[in-house]
VORO-450266 format. One line per field, with one value per residue (C-alpha): residue number from 1; residue in three letters; y, z, x. Coordinates in steps of 0.05 Angstrom, whole numbers, plus 5000, padded with zeros to 4 digits. Last residue first. Layout:
N
num <- (NUM, ...) .
residu <- (ala, ...) .
v <- (Y, ...) .
w <- (Z, ...) .
u <- (X, ...) .
//
This chain:
155
num <- (155, 154, 153, 152, 151, 150, 149, 148, 147, 146, 145, 144, 143, 142, 141, 140, 139, 138, 137, 136, 135, 134, 133, 132, 131, 130, 129, 128, 127, 126, 125, 124, 123, 122, 121, 120, 119, 118, 117, 116, 115, 114, 113, 112, 111, 110, 109, 108, 107, 106, 105, 104, 103, 102, 101, 100, 99, 98, 97, 96, 95, 94, 93, 92, 91, 90, 89, 88, 87, 86, 85, 84, 83, 82, 81, 80, 79, 78, 77, 76, 75, 74, 73, 72, 71, 70, 69, 68, 67, 66, 65, 64, 63, 62, 61, 60, 59, 58, 57, 56, 55, 54, 53, 52, 51, 50, 49, 48, 47, 46, 45, 44, 43, 42, 41, 40, 39, 38, 37, 36, 35, 34, 33, 32, 31, 30, 29, 28, 27, 26, 25, 24, 23, 22, 21, 20, 19, 18, 17, 16, 15, 14, 13, 12, 11, 10, 9, 8, 7, 6, 5, 4, 3, 2, 1) .
residu <- (ala, lys, thr, arg, val, asp, lys, asp, asp, lys, trp, val, thr, phe, his, arg, his, arg, leu, thr, glu, lys, gly, thr, glu, leu, pro, arg, gly, glu, ala, lys, trp, lys, ala, ile, gly, gly, asp, leu, ile, ala, val, glu, his, ala, gly, phe, ile, thr, leu, met, trp, trp, ala, arg, thr, ala, ser, lys, leu, pro, ser, asp, asp, tyr, leu, val, val, arg, ser, gly, asp, gly, leu, gly, leu, ser, gln, met, arg, ser, ala, phe, lys, glu, ala, pro, pro, leu, met, asn, asp, val, pro, asn, ser, thr, asp, thr, leu, glu, ser, leu, asp, met, phe, val, ala, gly, pro, ile, his, gly, ala, glu, tyr, glu, ala, ala, pro, asn, arg, gly, ala, asp, ala, leu, phe, lys, thr, ala, asp, val, ile, arg, leu, asp, ser, ala, gly, leu, glu, asn, ala, leu, trp, asp, thr, thr, val, leu, leu, glu, met) .
v <- (4631, 4638, 4696, 4700, 4761, 4757, 4773, 4829, 4886, 4952, 5012, 5066, 5132, 5161, 5237, 5264, 5292, 5326, 5282, 5277, 5236, 5219, 5217, 5187, 5181, 5126, 5124, 5061, 5019, 4957, 4919, 4975, 4969, 4893, 4895, 4949, 4900, 4845, 4858, 4922, 4906, 4938, 4976, 5012, 4999, 5018, 4994, 4975, 4901, 4923, 4966, 4911, 4858, 4902, 4920, 4846, 4831, 4886, 4845, 4795, 4764, 4760, 4836, 4891, 4916, 4945, 4975, 5015, 5055, 5090, 5144, 5161, 5165, 5176, 5159, 5219, 5180, 5219, 5199, 5126, 5129, 5161, 5111, 5053, 5081, 5093, 5023, 4990, 4956, 4886, 4835, 4831, 4799, 4768, 4803, 4855, 4926, 4942, 4929, 4933, 4983, 5001, 4940, 4956, 5022, 5048, 5089, 5139, 5133, 5194, 5168, 5094, 5087, 5094, 5106, 5132, 5066, 5027, 5068, 5055, 4980, 4971, 4906, 4860, 4803, 4786, 4830, 4800, 4848, 4896, 4932, 4968, 5021, 5058, 5092, 5138, 5155, 5205, 5264, 5223, 5237, 5167, 5132, 5112, 5086, 5047, 5013, 4996, 4968, 4923, 4923, 4866, 4874, 4908, 4979) .
w <- (4571, 4616, 4650, 4718, 4759, 4817, 4774, 4738, 4777, 4755, 4780, 4782, 4815, 4855, 4860, 4912, 4906, 4968, 5013, 5013, 5066, 5051, 5102, 5172, 5222, 5271, 5339, 5375, 5416, 5415, 5376, 5324, 5310, 5311, 5257, 5220, 5203, 5251, 5236, 5194, 5130, 5112, 5055, 5056, 4989, 4936, 4868, 4824, 4844, 4917, 4911, 4873, 4925, 4984, 4949, 4937, 5011, 5032, 4997, 5054, 5014, 5077, 5074, 5124, 5097, 5119, 5088, 5120, 5073, 5091, 5038, 5011, 4939, 4936, 4962, 4965, 4938, 4872, 4866, 4877, 4822, 4772, 4788, 4776, 4711, 4686, 4706, 4666, 4711, 4738, 4715, 4750, 4694, 4632, 4567, 4580, 4559, 4627, 4662, 4735, 4792, 4789, 4830, 4878, 4897, 4947, 5002, 5042, 5116, 5159, 5220, 5212, 5175, 5188, 5145, 5087, 5085, 5087, 5028, 4989, 5005, 4981, 5004, 4970, 4967, 4895, 4864, 4908, 4961, 4964, 5023, 5011, 5065, 5061, 5115, 5092, 5139, 5117, 5158, 5221, 5245, 5270, 5287, 5359, 5338, 5282, 5329, 5378, 5321, 5303, 5239, 5190, 5136, 5187, 5174) .
u <- (5142, 5081, 5114, 5147, 5165, 5214, 5276, 5238, 5271, 5239, 5277, 5224, 5242, 5184, 5184, 5137, 5067, 5039, 4998, 4922, 4886, 4814, 4759, 4762, 4819, 4833, 4866, 4890, 4842, 4886, 4833, 4833, 4908, 4902, 4848, 4887, 4941, 4964, 5037, 5041, 5077, 5143, 5176, 5242, 5275, 5224, 5249, 5191, 5192, 5196, 5134, 5097, 5114, 5094, 5028, 5015, 5030, 4982, 4929, 4923, 4865, 4822, 4824, 4834, 4900, 4966, 5028, 5084, 5128, 5192, 5200, 5269, 5246, 5172, 5104, 5057, 4998, 5002, 5075, 5057, 5005, 5053, 5108, 5061, 5036, 5107, 5129, 5073, 5023, 5035, 4982, 4915, 4875, 4908, 4889, 4944, 4929, 4897, 4963, 4943, 4944, 4870, 4847, 4904, 4874, 4925, 4891, 4931, 4946, 4961, 4924, 4906, 4841, 4766, 4704, 4747, 4785, 4720, 4694, 4758, 4755, 4683, 4654, 4604, 4655, 4637, 4691, 4746, 4770, 4830, 4859, 4925, 4919, 4985, 5026, 5082, 5139, 5192, 5168, 5155, 5084, 5070, 5136, 5118, 5049, 5083, 5132, 5077, 5034, 5091, 5132, 5144, 5198, 5244, 5268) .
//
């Protein structure tokens, strides 16, 4: 799977048993927007919502640090992401938050992860279908293989 996939590619792959689509939209606190509510109002069919603001290390005094591996694995399992999943991420944020989700997934060992070129904005502009509400997928096993080579510390 390429690192960047097109809306045509995704439309052709919808419904594949190993495909997981993830809305990874995040806004700054003062943006006045609620990414979970926007996801529920309209998302790509089959997409689940990854709450990036919750995927942090709450024991670290520095904001927005990577969560512990166990926490990350648990959240991915509850989203239905697991070993063997092909994951396509998108967002609707000026922060381009899907890239953070991509980075975290690759840090924690996911192998087939891509970003949707143009995100949901392009999907909508092309008149492609949307779903509302929350998508729930069955839990899957997510094996964590944390690779710290792309993580930097103050030290």
